N, CA, C, O and the ligand as a Tripos MOL2 file, in Angstrom:
@<TRIPOS>MOLECULE
protein
  289   287    73     0     0
PROTEIN
NO_CHARGES

@<TRIPOS>ATOM
      1 N         -39.7810  -60.1310  -27.4190 N.3       1 MET1
      2 CA        -40.6310  -59.9280  -28.5930 C.3       1 MET1
      3 C         -42.0730  -60.2950  -28.2590 C.2       1 MET1
      4 O         -42.3420  -61.3210  -27.6340 O.2       1 MET1
      5 N         -42.9690  -59.4580  -28.6780 N.am      2 ARG2
      6 CA        -44.3870  -59.6680  -28.4480 C.3       2 ARG2
      7 C         -45.0550  -60.2200  -29.6870 C.2       2 ARG2
      8 O         -44.8080  -59.7550  -30.8000 O.2       2 ARG2
      9 N         -45.8990  -61.2120  -29.4880 N.am      3 LYS3
     10 CA        -46.6740  -61.7340  -30.6070 C.3       3 LYS3
     11 C         -48.1360  -61.3900  -30.4030 C.2       3 LYS3
     12 O         -48.6440  -61.3880  -29.2820 O.2       3 LYS3
     13 N         -48.7880  -61.1050  -31.4930 N.am      4 CYS4
     14 CA        -50.2070  -60.7570  -31.4570 C.3       4 CYS4
     15 C         -51.0030  -61.9420  -30.9080 C.2       4 CYS4
     16 O         -50.8380  -63.0750  -31.3610 O.2       4 CYS4
     17 N         -51.8770  -61.6660  -29.9170 N.am      5 ILE5
     18 CA        -52.6750  -62.7600  -29.3370 C.3       5 ILE5
     19 C         -53.7740  -63.2040  -30.2880 C.2       5 ILE5
     20 O         -54.3920  -64.2480  -30.0800 O.2       5 ILE5
     21 N         -54.0200  -62.4260  -31.3170 N.am      6 ARG6
     22 CA        -55.0710  -62.7890  -32.2640 C.3       6 ARG6
     23 C         -54.5330  -63.6070  -33.4290 C.2       6 ARG6
     24 O         -55.0840  -64.6560  -33.7650 O.2       6 ARG6
     25 N         -53.4530  -63.1240  -34.0470 N.am      7 CYS7
     26 CA        -53.0050  -63.7930  -35.2760 C.3       7 CYS7
     27 C         -51.5580  -64.2570  -35.1970 C.2       7 CYS7
     28 O         -51.0100  -64.7470  -36.1840 O.2       7 CYS7
     29 N         -50.9230  -64.1040  -34.0130 N.am      8 ASN8
     30 CA        -49.5870  -64.6390  -33.7900 C.3       8 ASN8
     31 C         -48.5000  -63.9750  -34.6290 C.2       8 ASN8
     32 O         -47.4310  -64.5530  -34.8270 O.2       8 ASN8
     33 N         -48.7630  -62.7720  -35.1230 N.am      9 THR9
     34 CA        -47.7700  -62.0340  -35.8890 C.3       9 THR9
     35 C         -46.8930  -61.2260  -34.9190 C.2       9 THR9
     36 O         -47.3610  -60.7800  -33.8720 O.2       9 THR9
     37 N         -45.6260  -61.0460  -35.2820 N.am     10 GLU10
     38 CA        -44.7440  -60.2450  -34.4400 C.3      10 GLU10
     39 C         -45.2190  -58.7940  -34.4160 C.2      10 GLU10
     40 O         -45.4790  -58.1970  -35.4600 O.2      10 GLU10
     41 N         -45.3300  -58.2360  -33.2070 N.am     11 MET11
     42 CA        -45.8800  -56.8930  -33.0730 C.3      11 MET11
     43 C         -44.8000  -55.8310  -33.0800 C.2      11 MET11
     44 O         -43.6430  -56.1020  -32.7600 O.2      11 MET11
     45 N         -45.1870  -54.6190  -33.4480 N.am     12 VAL12
     46 CA        -44.2980  -53.4740  -33.3690 C.3      12 VAL12
     47 C         -44.4210  -52.9100  -31.9580 C.2      12 VAL12
     48 O         -45.4960  -52.4710  -31.5480 O.2      12 VAL12
     49 N         -43.3070  -52.9240  -31.2140 N.am     13 GLU13
     50 CA        -43.3520  -52.5570  -29.8070 C.3      13 GLU13
     51 C         -42.8220  -51.1570  -29.5600 C.2      13 GLU13
     52 O         -42.3620  -50.4720  -30.4730 O.2      13 GLU13
     53 N         -42.8970  -50.7550  -28.3110 N.am     14 ASP14
     54 CA        -42.2770  -49.5280  -27.8220 C.3      14 ASP14
     55 C         -42.8700  -48.2720  -28.4600 C.2      14 ASP14
     56 O         -42.1750  -47.2710  -28.6370 O.2      14 ASP14
     57 N         -44.1350  -48.3280  -28.7960 N.am     15 LEU15
     58 CA        -44.7970  -47.1490  -29.3400 C.3      15 LEU15
     59 C         -45.3440  -46.3130  -28.1910 C.2      15 LEU15
     60 O         -45.7400  -46.8510  -27.1570 O.2      15 LEU15
     61 N         -45.3620  -45.0310  -28.3700 N.am     16 ASP16
     62 CA        -45.8790  -44.1380  -27.3380 C.3      16 ASP16
     63 C         -47.3760  -43.9500  -27.4940 C.2      16 ASP16
     64 O         -47.9060  -43.9340  -28.6040 O.2      16 ASP16
     65 N         -48.0370  -43.8100  -26.3750 N.am     17 ILE17
     66 CA        -49.4610  -43.4750  -26.3700 C.3      17 ILE17
     67 C         -49.5880  -42.0100  -26.0120 C.2      17 ILE17
     68 O         -49.0790  -41.5680  -24.9820 O.2      17 ILE17
     69 N         -50.2500  -41.2740  -26.8430 N.am     18 LYS18
     70 CA        -50.4200  -39.8480  -26.5710 C.3      18 LYS18
     71 C         -51.8950  -39.5090  -26.6170 C.2      18 LYS18
     72 O         -52.6680  -40.0900  -27.3800 O.2      18 LYS18
     73 N         -52.2630  -38.5550  -25.7840 N.am     19 VAL19
     74 CA        -53.6210  -38.0410  -25.8280 C.3      19 VAL19
     75 C         -53.7590  -37.1870  -27.0790 C.2      19 VAL19
     76 O         -52.9290  -36.3180  -27.3450 O.2      19 VAL19
     77 N         -54.7940  -37.4360  -27.8300 N.am     20 GLU20
     78 CA        -54.9590  -36.6880  -29.0740 C.3      20 GLU20
     79 C         -55.0920  -35.1990  -28.7800 C.2      20 GLU20
     80 O         -55.8480  -34.7910  -27.8990 O.2      20 GLU20
     81 N         -54.3560  -34.4060  -29.5200 N.am     21 GLY21
     82 CA        -54.4150  -32.9640  -29.3150 C.3      21 GLY21
     83 C         -53.4530  -32.4690  -28.2590 C.2      21 GLY21
     84 O         -53.3430  -31.2610  -28.0470 O.2      21 GLY21
     85 N         -52.7580  -33.3660  -27.5950 N.am     22 GLY22
     86 CA        -51.8090  -32.9580  -26.5680 C.3      22 GLY22
     87 C         -50.5340  -33.7470  -26.6690 C.2      22 GLY22
     88 O         -50.4910  -34.7800  -27.3370 O.2      22 GLY22
     89 N         -49.5020  -33.2830  -26.0220 N.am     23 ALA23
     90 CA        -48.2180  -33.9770  -26.0590 C.3      23 ALA23
     91 C         -48.0500  -34.8610  -24.8450 C.2      23 ALA23
     92 O         -46.9320  -35.2660  -24.5230 O.2      23 ALA23
     93 N         -49.1420  -35.1680  -24.1650 N.am     24 TYR24
     94 CA        -49.0400  -35.9150  -22.9290 C.3      24 TYR24
     95 C         -49.1040  -37.4110  -23.1700 C.2      24 TYR24
     96 O         -49.9000  -37.8870  -23.9790 O.2      24 TYR24
     97 N         -48.2830  -38.1300  -22.4820 N.am     25 GLY25
     98 CA        -48.3850  -39.5760  -22.4770 C.3      25 GLY25
     99 C         -49.3540  -39.9910  -21.3810 C.2      25 GLY25
    100 O         -49.9240  -39.1490  -20.6890 O.2      25 GLY25
    101 N         -49.5300  -41.2780  -21.2350 N.am     26 ILE26
    102 CA        -50.3970  -41.7910  -20.1810 C.3      26 ILE26
    103 C         -49.5410  -42.6060  -19.2270 C.2      26 ILE26
    104 O         -48.7340  -43.4320  -19.6540 O.2      26 ILE26
    105 N         -49.7180  -42.3720  -17.9440 N.am     27 LYS27
    106 CA        -48.9430  -43.1350  -16.9810 C.3      27 LYS27
    107 C         -49.8820  -43.9000  -16.0640 C.2      27 LYS27
    108 O         -51.0580  -43.5660  -15.9260 O.2      27 LYS27
    109 N         -49.3400  -44.9210  -15.4520 N.am     28 ILE28
    110 CA        -50.1160  -45.7500  -14.5240 C.3      28 ILE28
    111 C         -49.7190  -45.3810  -13.1010 C.2      28 ILE28
    112 O         -48.5340  -45.3550  -12.7670 O.2      28 ILE28
    113 N         -50.7020  -45.0990  -12.2740 N.am     29 THR29
    114 CA        -50.4010  -44.7740  -10.8850 C.3      29 THR29
    115 C         -51.3190  -45.5640   -9.9670 C.2      29 THR29
    116 O         -52.3400  -46.1040  -10.3930 O.2      29 THR29
    117 N         -50.9320  -45.6190   -8.7020 N.am     30 GLN30
    118 CA        -51.8230  -46.1910   -7.7030 C.3      30 GLN30
    119 C         -52.9640  -45.2170   -7.4640 C.2      30 GLN30
    120 O         -52.8580  -44.0340   -7.7900 O.2      30 GLN30
    121 N         -54.0480  -45.7120   -6.8980 N.am     31 GLN31
    122 CA        -55.1530  -44.8280   -6.5750 C.3      31 GLN31
    123 C         -54.7490  -43.8730   -5.4700 C.2      31 GLN31
    124 O         -53.9420  -44.2210   -4.6090 O.2      31 GLN31
    125 N         -55.3020  -42.6800   -5.4880 N.am     32 GLY32
    126 CA        -55.0000  -41.7030   -4.4530 C.3      32 GLY32
    127 C         -54.1060  -40.5990   -4.9750 C.2      32 GLY32
    128 O         -53.5290  -40.7070   -6.0570 O.2      32 GLY32
    129 N         -53.9980  -39.5540   -4.2070 N.am     33 LEU33
    130 CA        -53.1910  -38.4190   -4.6170 C.3      33 LEU33
    131 C         -51.7160  -38.6870   -4.3420 C.2      33 LEU33
    132 O         -51.3640  -39.3940   -3.3970 O.2      33 LEU33
    133 N         -50.8820  -38.1230   -5.1650 N.am     34 PHE34
    134 CA        -49.4400  -38.1310   -4.9710 C.3      34 PHE34
    135 C         -48.8440  -39.5290   -4.8510 C.2      34 PHE34
    136 O         -47.8310  -39.7250   -4.1800 O.2      34 PHE34
    137 N         -49.4700  -40.4840   -5.4950 N.am     35 LYS35
    138 CA        -48.8970  -41.8290   -5.4750 C.3      35 LYS35
    139 C         -47.8180  -41.9270   -6.5470 C.2      35 LYS35
    140 O         -47.7530  -41.1370   -7.4880 O.2      35 LYS35
    141 N         -46.9930  -42.9160   -6.3570 N.am     36 ASP36
    142 CA        -45.8870  -43.1550   -7.2770 C.3      36 ASP36
    143 C         -46.3510  -43.3380   -8.7180 C.2      36 ASP36
    144 O         -47.3830  -43.9530   -8.9860 O.2      36 ASP36
    145 N         -45.5870  -42.8060   -9.6040 N.am     37 ASN37
    146 CA        -45.7740  -43.1420  -11.0100 C.3      37 ASN37
    147 C         -45.2200  -44.5500  -11.2120 C.2      37 ASN37
    148 O         -44.0310  -44.7900  -11.0040 O.2      37 ASN37
    149 N         -46.0600  -45.4490  -11.6060 N.am     38 LEU38
    150 CA        -45.6440  -46.8500  -11.6800 C.3      38 LEU38
    151 C         -45.0080  -47.2080  -13.0160 C.2      38 LEU38
    152 O         -44.4960  -48.3130  -13.1960 O.2      38 LEU38
    153 N         -45.0460  -46.2980  -13.9140 N.am     39 GLY39
    154 CA        -44.4080  -46.5820  -15.1920 C.3      39 GLY39
    155 C         -45.1940  -45.9890  -16.3310 C.2      39 GLY39
    156 O         -46.4020  -45.7740  -16.2320 O.2      39 GLY39
    157 N         -44.5000  -45.7300  -17.4010 N.am     40 LYS40
    158 CA        -45.1350  -45.1390  -18.5660 C.3      40 LYS40
    159 C         -45.7750  -46.2420  -19.3960 C.2      40 LYS40
    160 O         -45.1870  -47.2960  -19.6350 O.2      40 LYS40
    161 N         -46.9690  -45.9680  -19.8150 N.am     41 LEU41
    162 CA        -47.7020  -46.9360  -20.6120 C.3      41 LEU41
    163 C         -47.1840  -46.9290  -22.0480 C.2      41 LEU41
    164 O         -47.1270  -45.8890  -22.7040 O.2      41 LEU41
    165 N         -46.8100  -48.1110  -22.5120 N.am     42 LYS42
    166 CA        -46.3380  -48.2580  -23.8770 C.3      42 LYS42
    167 C         -47.3560  -49.0590  -24.6670 C.2      42 LYS42
    168 O         -48.2620  -49.6740  -24.1050 O.2      42 LYS42
    169 N         -47.1930  -49.0400  -25.9480 N.am     43 CYS43
    170 CA        -48.1710  -49.6960  -26.8020 C.3      43 CYS43
    171 C         -47.4540  -50.5520  -27.8450 C.2      43 CYS43
    172 O         -46.3880  -50.1830  -28.3390 O.2      43 CYS43
    173 N         -48.0450  -51.6870  -28.1690 N.am     44 ALA44
    174 CA        -47.5550  -52.5330  -29.2540 C.3      44 ALA44
    175 C         -48.7150  -52.7560  -30.2170 C.2      44 ALA44
    176 O         -49.8500  -52.9790  -29.7970 O.2      44 ALA44
    177 N         -48.4210  -52.6940  -31.4950 N.am     45 VAL45
    178 CA        -49.4750  -52.8490  -32.4930 C.3      45 VAL45
    179 C         -49.0980  -53.9490  -33.4700 C.2      45 VAL45
    180 O         -47.9530  -54.0350  -33.9160 O.2      45 VAL45
    181 N         -50.0580  -54.7780  -33.7940 N.am     46 CYS46
    182 CA        -49.8370  -55.8300  -34.7710 C.3      46 CYS46
    183 C         -49.9590  -55.2370  -36.1710 C.2      46 CYS46
    184 O         -50.9820  -54.6400  -36.5050 O.2      46 CYS46
    185 N         -48.9270  -55.3990  -36.9870 N.am     47 PRO47
    186 CA        -48.9620  -54.8070  -38.3320 C.3      47 PRO47
    187 C         -49.9140  -55.5500  -39.2690 C.2      47 PRO47
    188 O         -50.2480  -55.0520  -40.3440 O.2      47 PRO47
    189 N         -50.3370  -56.7110  -38.8670 N.am     48 LYS48
    190 CA        -51.2010  -57.4930  -39.7560 C.3      48 LYS48
    191 C         -52.6840  -57.1880  -39.5160 C.2      48 LYS48
    192 O         -53.4120  -56.8320  -40.4430 O.2      48 LYS48
    193 N         -53.1170  -57.3300  -38.2700 N.am     49 CYS49
    194 CA        -54.5510  -57.1630  -37.9970 C.3      49 CYS49
    195 C         -54.8700  -55.8580  -37.2760 C.2      49 CYS49
    196 O         -56.0370  -55.4990  -37.1250 O.2      49 CYS49
    197 N         -53.8350  -55.1480  -36.8320 N.am     50 GLY50
    198 CA        -54.0880  -53.8590  -36.1900 C.3      50 GLY50
    199 C         -54.3980  -53.9490  -34.7120 C.2      50 GLY50
    200 O         -54.6530  -52.9280  -34.0730 O.2      50 GLY50
    201 N         -54.3810  -55.1370  -34.1620 N.am     51 PHE51
    202 CA        -54.6290  -55.2770  -32.7240 C.3      51 PHE51
    203 C         -53.5650  -54.5120  -31.9450 C.2      51 PHE51
    204 O         -52.3710  -54.6290  -32.2200 O.2      51 PHE51
    205 N         -54.0100  -53.7390  -30.9820 N.am     52 ALA52
    206 CA        -53.0790  -52.9520  -30.1740 C.3      52 ALA52
    207 C         -53.2150  -53.3500  -28.7200 C.2      52 ALA52
    208 O         -54.3220  -53.5480  -28.2210 O.2      52 ALA52
    209 N         -52.0870  -53.4670  -28.0440 N.am     53 GLU53
    210 CA        -52.1310  -53.7460  -26.6140 C.3      53 GLU53
    211 C         -51.2000  -52.8000  -25.8890 C.2      53 GLU53
    212 O         -50.2450  -52.2750  -26.4610 O.2      53 GLU53
    213 N         -51.4940  -52.5950  -24.6310 N.am     54 THR54
    214 CA        -50.6750  -51.6980  -23.8290 C.3      54 THR54
    215 C         -49.9240  -52.4980  -22.7780 C.2      54 THR54
    216 O         -50.3730  -53.5570  -22.3380 O.2      54 THR54
    217 N         -48.7890  -51.9770  -22.3910 N.am     55 TYR55
    218 CA        -47.9810  -52.6510  -21.3850 C.3      55 TYR55
    219 C         -47.0610  -51.6320  -20.7340 C.2      55 TYR55
    220 O         -46.8650  -50.5320  -21.2510 O.2      55 TYR55
    221 N         -46.5040  -52.0080  -19.6000 N.am     56 ILE56
    222 CA        -45.5060  -51.1910  -18.9190 C.3      56 ILE56
    223 C         -44.1640  -51.8710  -19.0800 C.2      56 ILE56
    224 O         -44.0210  -53.0670  -18.8260 O.2      56 ILE56
    225 N         -43.1790  -51.0900  -19.5060 N.am     57 GLN57
    226 CA        -41.8780  -51.6720  -19.8080 C.3      57 GLN57
    227 C         -41.1530  -52.1330  -18.5370 C.2      57 GLN57
    228 O         -40.6390  -53.2490  -18.4660 O.2      57 GLN57
    229 N         -41.1260  -51.2550  -17.5500 N.am     58 ASP58
    230 CA        -40.4300  -51.5750  -16.3080 C.3      58 ASP58
    231 C         -41.4590  -52.0610  -15.2840 C.2      58 ASP58
    232 O         -42.2300  -51.2640  -14.7490 O.2      58 ASP58
    233 N         -41.4680  -53.3440  -15.0170 N.am     59 THR59
    234 CA        -42.4980  -53.9010  -14.1340 C.3      59 THR59
    235 C         -42.0240  -54.0250  -12.6840 C.2      59 THR59
    236 O         -42.7160  -54.6180  -11.8570 O.2      59 THR59
    237 N         -40.8430  -53.4680  -12.3680 N.am     60 SER60
    238 CA        -40.2940  -53.6600  -11.0200 C.3      60 SER60
    239 C         -41.2100  -53.0500   -9.9570 C.2      60 SER60
    240 O         -41.3820  -53.6310   -8.8850 O.2      60 SER60
    241 N         -41.7970  -51.8890  -10.2410 N.am     61 LYS61
    242 CA        -42.6630  -51.2460   -9.2410 C.3      61 LYS61
    243 C         -43.9630  -52.0200   -9.0700 C.2      61 LYS61
    244 O         -44.5020  -52.1050   -7.9660 O.2      61 LYS61
    245 N         -44.4550  -52.5740  -10.1440 N.am     62 ILE62
    246 CA        -45.6690  -53.3820  -10.0730 C.3      62 ILE62
    247 C         -45.3960  -54.6460   -9.2610 C.2      62 ILE62
    248 O         -46.2310  -55.0770   -8.4660 O.2      62 ILE62
    249 N         -44.2280  -55.2290   -9.4700 N.am     63 LYS63
    250 CA        -43.8730  -56.4360   -8.7160 C.3      63 LYS63
    251 C         -43.8310  -56.1450   -7.2340 C.2      63 LYS63
    252 O         -44.2730  -56.9560   -6.4200 O.2      63 LYS63
    253 N         -43.2880  -54.9640   -6.8760 N.am     64 LYS64
    254 CA        -43.2360  -54.5770   -5.4600 C.3      64 LYS64
    255 C         -44.6420  -54.4790   -4.8890 C.2      64 LYS64
    256 O         -44.8810  -54.8710   -3.7460 O.2      64 LYS64
    257 N         -45.5670  -53.9600   -5.6770 N.am     65 LEU65
    258 CA        -46.9530  -53.8260   -5.2000 C.3      65 LEU65
    259 C         -47.5580  -55.1910   -4.8810 C.2      65 LEU65
    260 O         -48.2480  -55.3430   -3.8730 O.2      65 LEU65
    261 N         -47.3070  -56.1670   -5.7200 N.am     66 THR66
    262 CA        -47.8830  -57.4870   -5.4670 C.3      66 THR66
    263 C         -47.2660  -58.0920   -4.2100 C.2      66 THR66
    264 O         -47.9470  -58.7940   -3.4630 O.2      66 THR66
    265 N         -45.9980  -57.8280   -3.9740 N.am     67 LEU67
    266 CA        -45.3610  -58.3170   -2.7500 C.3      67 LEU67
    267 C         -46.0010  -57.6750   -1.5260 C.2      67 LEU67
    268 O         -46.3050  -58.3530   -0.5450 O.2      67 LEU67
    269 N         -46.2060  -56.3420   -1.5940 N.am     68 ASN68
    270 CA        -46.8300  -55.6270   -0.4740 C.3      68 ASN68
    271 C         -48.2190  -56.1830   -0.1770 C.2      68 ASN68
    272 O         -48.5950  -56.3500    0.9840 O.2      68 ASN68
    273 N         -48.9650  -56.4650   -1.2170 N.am     69 ASN69
    274 CA        -50.3210  -56.9630   -1.0270 C.3      69 ASN69
    275 C         -50.3370  -58.3270   -0.3470 C.2      69 ASN69
    276 O         -51.2470  -58.6430    0.4200 O.2      69 ASN69
    277 N         -49.3240  -59.1230   -0.6370 N.am     70 LYS70
    278 CA        -49.2650  -60.4450   -0.0280 C.3      70 LYS70
    279 C         -48.9820  -60.3510    1.4650 C.2      70 LYS70
    280 O         -49.4470  -61.1800    2.2460 O.2      70 LYS70
    281 N         -48.2120  -59.3330    1.8580 N.am     71 GLU71
    282 CA        -47.8670  -59.1840    3.2800 C.3      71 GLU71
    283 C         -49.0620  -58.7610    4.1080 C.2      71 GLU71
    284 O         -49.0990  -59.0180    5.3110 O.2      71 GLU71
    285 N         -50.0490  -58.1120    3.4870 N.am     72 LYS72
    286 CA        -51.1820  -57.5800    4.2460 C.3      72 LYS72
    287 C         -52.1060  -58.6850    4.7440 C.2      72 LYS72
    288 O         -53.1080  -58.4020    5.4010 O.2      72 LYS72
    289 ZN        -52.5600  -59.5670  -35.2750 Zn       73 ZN73
@<TRIPOS>BOND
     1     1     2 1
     2     2     3 1
     3     3     4 2
     4     3     5 am
     5     5     6 1
     6     6     7 1
     7     7     8 2
     8     7     9 am
     9     9    10 1
    10    10    11 1
    11    11    12 2
    12    11    13 am
    13    13    14 1
    14    14    15 1
    15    15    16 2
    16    15    17 am
    17    17    18 1
    18    18    19 1
    19    19    20 2
    20    19    21 am
    21    21    22 1
    22    22    23 1
    23    23    24 2
    24    23    25 am
    25    25    26 1
    26    26    27 1
    27    27    28 2
    28    27    29 am
    29    29    30 1
    30    30    31 1
    31    31    32 2
    32    31    33 am
    33    33    34 1
    34    34    35 1
    35    35    36 2
    36    35    37 am
    37    37    38 1
    38    38    39 1
    39    39    40 2
    40    39    41 am
    41    41    42 1
    42    42    43 1
    43    43    44 2
    44    43    45 am
    45    45    46 1
    46    46    47 1
    47    47    48 2
    48    47    49 am
    49    49    50 1
    50    50    51 1
    51    51    52 2
    52    51    53 am
    53    53    54 1
    54    54    55 1
    55    55    56 2
    56    55    57 am
    57    57    58 1
    58    58    59 1
    59    59    60 2
    60    59    61 am
    61    61    62 1
    62    62    63 1
    63    63    64 2
    64    63    65 am
    65    65    66 1
    66    66    67 1
    67    67    68 2
    68    67    69 am
    69    69    70 1
    70    70    71 1
    71    71    72 2
    72    71    73 am
    73    73    74 1
    74    74    75 1
    75    75    76 2
    76    75    77 am
    77    77    78 1
    78    78    79 1
    79    79    80 2
    80    79    81 am
    81    81    82 1
    82    82    83 1
    83    83    84 2
    84    83    85 am
    85    85    86 1
    86    86    87 1
    87    87    88 2
    88    87    89 am
    89    89    90 1
    90    90    91 1
    91    91    92 2
    92    91    93 am
    93    93    94 1
    94    94    95 1
    95    95    96 2
    96    95    97 am
    97    97    98 1
    98    98    99 1
    99    99   100 2
   100    99   101 am
   101   101   102 1
   102   102   103 1
   103   103   104 2
   104   103   105 am
   105   105   106 1
   106   106   107 1
   107   107   108 2
   108   107   109 am
   109   109   110 1
   110   110   111 1
   111   111   112 2
   112   111   113 am
   113   113   114 1
   114   114   115 1
   115   115   116 2
   116   115   117 am
   117   117   118 1
   118   118   119 1
   119   119   120 2
   120   119   121 am
   121   121   122 1
   122   122   123 1
   123   123   124 2
   124   123   125 am
   125   125   126 1
   126   126   127 1
   127   127   128 2
   128   127   129 am
   129   129   130 1
   130   130   131 1
   131   131   132 2
   132   131   133 am
   133   133   134 1
   134   134   135 1
   135   135   136 2
   136   135   137 am
   137   137   138 1
   138   138   139 1
   139   139   140 2
   140   139   141 am
   141   141   142 1
   142   142   143 1
   143   143   144 2
   144   143   145 am
   145   145   146 1
   146   146   147 1
   147   147   148 2
   148   147   149 am
   149   149   150 1
   150   150   151 1
   151   151   152 2
   152   151   153 am
   153   153   154 1
   154   154   155 1
   155   155   156 2
   156   155   157 am
   157   157   158 1
   158   158   159 1
   159   159   160 2
   160   159   161 am
   161   161   162 1
   162   162   163 1
   163   163   164 2
   164   163   165 am
   165   165   166 1
   166   166   167 1
   167   167   168 2
   168   167   169 am
   169   169   170 1
   170   170   171 1
   171   171   172 2
   172   171   173 am
   173   173   174 1
   174   174   175 1
   175   175   176 2
   176   175   177 am
   177   177   178 1
   178   178   179 1
   179   179   180 2
   180   179   181 am
   181   181   182 1
   182   182   183 1
   183   183   184 2
   184   183   185 am
   185   185   186 1
   186   186   187 1
   187   187   188 2
   188   187   189 am
   189   189   190 1
   190   190   191 1
   191   191   192 2
   192   191   193 am
   193   193   194 1
   194   194   195 1
   195   195   196 2
   196   195   197 am
   197   197   198 1
   198   198   199 1
   199   199   200 2
   200   199   201 am
   201   201   202 1
   202   202   203 1
   203   203   204 2
   204   203   205 am
   205   205   206 1
   206   206   207 1
   207   207   208 2
   208   207   209 am
   209   209   210 1
   210   210   211 1
   211   211   212 2
   212   211   213 am
   213   213   214 1
   214   214   215 1
   215   215   216 2
   216   215   217 am
   217   217   218 1
   218   218   219 1
   219   219   220 2
   220   219   221 am
   221   221   222 1
   222   222   223 1
   223   223   224 2
   224   223   225 am
   225   225   226 1
   226   226   227 1
   227   227   228 2
   228   227   229 am
   229   229   230 1
   230   230   231 1
   231   231   232 2
   232   231   233 am
   233   233   234 1
   234   234   235 1
   235   235   236 2
   236   235   237 am
   237   237   238 1
   238   238   239 1
   239   239   240 2
   240   239   241 am
   241   241   242 1
   242   242   243 1
   243   243   244 2
   244   243   245 am
   245   245   246 1
   246   246   247 1
   247   247   248 2
   248   247   249 am
   249   249   250 1
   250   250   251 1
   251   251   252 2
   252   251   253 am
   253   253   254 1
   254   254   255 1
   255   255   256 2
   256   255   257 am
   257   257   258 1
   258   258   259 1
   259   259   260 2
   260   259   261 am
   261   261   262 1
   262   262   263 1
   263   263   264 2
   264   263   265 am
   265   265   266 1
   266   266   267 1
   267   267   268 2
   268   267   269 am
   269   269   270 1
   270   270   271 1
   271   271   272 2
   272   271   273 am
   273   273   274 1
   274   274   275 1
   275   275   276 2
   276   275   277 am
   277   277   278 1
   278   278   279 1
   279   279   280 2
   280   279   281 am
   281   281   282 1
   282   282   283 1
   283   283   284 2
   284   283   285 am
   285   285   286 1
   286   286   287 1
   287   287   288 2
@<TRIPOS>SUBSTRUCTURE
     1 MET1         2 RESIDUE 1 A MET
     2 ARG2         6 RESIDUE 1 A ARG
     3 LYS3        10 RESIDUE 1 A LYS
     4 CYS4        14 RESIDUE 1 A CYS
     5 ILE5        18 RESIDUE 1 A ILE
     6 ARG6        22 RESIDUE 1 A ARG
     7 CYS7        26 RESIDUE 1 A CYS
     8 ASN8        30 RESIDUE 1 A ASN
     9 THR9        34 RESIDUE 1 A THR
    10 GLU10       38 RESIDUE 1 A GLU
    11 MET11       42 RESIDUE 1 A MET
    12 VAL12       46 RESIDUE 1 A VAL
    13 GLU13       50 RESIDUE 1 A GLU
    14 ASP14       54 RESIDUE 1 A ASP
    15 LEU15       58 RESIDUE 1 A LEU
    16 ASP16       62 RESIDUE 1 A ASP
    17 ILE17       66 RESIDUE 1 A ILE
    18 LYS18       70 RESIDUE 1 A LYS
    19 VAL19       74 RESIDUE 1 A VAL
    20 GLU20       78 RESIDUE 1 A GLU
    21 GLY21       82 RESIDUE 1 A GLY
    22 GLY22       86 RESIDUE 1 A GLY
    23 ALA23       90 RESIDUE 1 A ALA
    24 TYR24       94 RESIDUE 1 A TYR
    25 GLY25       98 RESIDUE 1 A GLY
    26 ILE26      102 RESIDUE 1 A ILE
    27 LYS27      106 RESIDUE 1 A LYS
    28 ILE28      110 RESIDUE 1 A ILE
    29 THR29      114 RESIDUE 1 A THR
    30 GLN30      118 RESIDUE 1 A GLN
    31 GLN31      122 RESIDUE 1 A GLN
    32 GLY32      126 RESIDUE 1 A GLY
    33 LEU33      130 RESIDUE 1 A LEU
    34 PHE34      134 RESIDUE 1 A PHE
    35 LYS35      138 RESIDUE 1 A LYS
    36 ASP36      142 RESIDUE 1 A ASP
    37 ASN37      146 RESIDUE 1 A ASN
    38 LEU38      150 RESIDUE 1 A LEU
    39 GLY39      154 RESIDUE 1 A GLY
    40 LYS40      158 RESIDUE 1 A LYS
    41 LEU41      162 RESIDUE 1 A LEU
    42 LYS42      166 RESIDUE 1 A LYS
    43 CYS43      170 RESIDUE 1 A CYS
    44 ALA44      174 RESIDUE 1 A ALA
    45 VAL45      178 RESIDUE 1 A VAL
    46 CYS46      182 RESIDUE 1 A CYS
    47 PRO47      186 RESIDUE 1 A PRO
    48 LYS48      190 RESIDUE 1 A LYS
    49 CYS49      194 RESIDUE 1 A CYS
    50 GLY50      198 RESIDUE 1 A GLY
    51 PHE51      202 RESIDUE 1 A PHE
    52 ALA52      206 RESIDUE 1 A ALA
    53 GLU53      210 RESIDUE 1 A GLU
    54 THR54      214 RESIDUE 1 A THR
    55 TYR55      218 RESIDUE 1 A TYR
    56 ILE56      222 RESIDUE 1 A ILE
    57 GLN57      226 RESIDUE 1 A GLN
    58 ASP58      230 RESIDUE 1 A ASP
    59 THR59      234 RESIDUE 1 A THR
    60 SER60      238 RESIDUE 1 A SER
    61 LYS61      242 RESIDUE 1 A LYS
    62 ILE62      246 RESIDUE 1 A ILE
    63 LYS63      250 RESIDUE 1 A LYS
    64 LYS64      254 RESIDUE 1 A LYS
    65 LEU65      258 RESIDUE 1 A LEU
    66 THR66      262 RESIDUE 1 A THR
    67 LEU67      266 RESIDUE 1 A LEU
    68 ASN68      270 RESIDUE 1 A ASN
    69 ASN69      274 RESIDUE 1 A ASN
    70 LYS70      278 RESIDUE 1 A LYS
    71 GLU71      282 RESIDUE 1 A GLU
    72 LYS72      286 RESIDUE 1 A LYS
    73 ZN73       289 GROUP 0 **** ****
C-alpha cells in the first residue's frame, strides 16, 4: 500500500498512464536503441490532495541494472 508523501492518505494505485489522444502507455527503457523494456510505468494518485506519483510495478529488471553498475 502506498501512502501519499504529502498528506499520508492511502493512495489509489495501479492506474495506467496514457498519452492524451492516444492509447499508448509509457514505458521505461535504458538509453540507446533496442534496449530492454524495463517495465510499464504505473501511477498512484492521492484521493485527498491529488498528488500523483509514478512507479514501476516489477522492479526486478531495475535491480539487475544496479547490480551490473556495481560490477563495473
Ligand atoms: Zn495526499
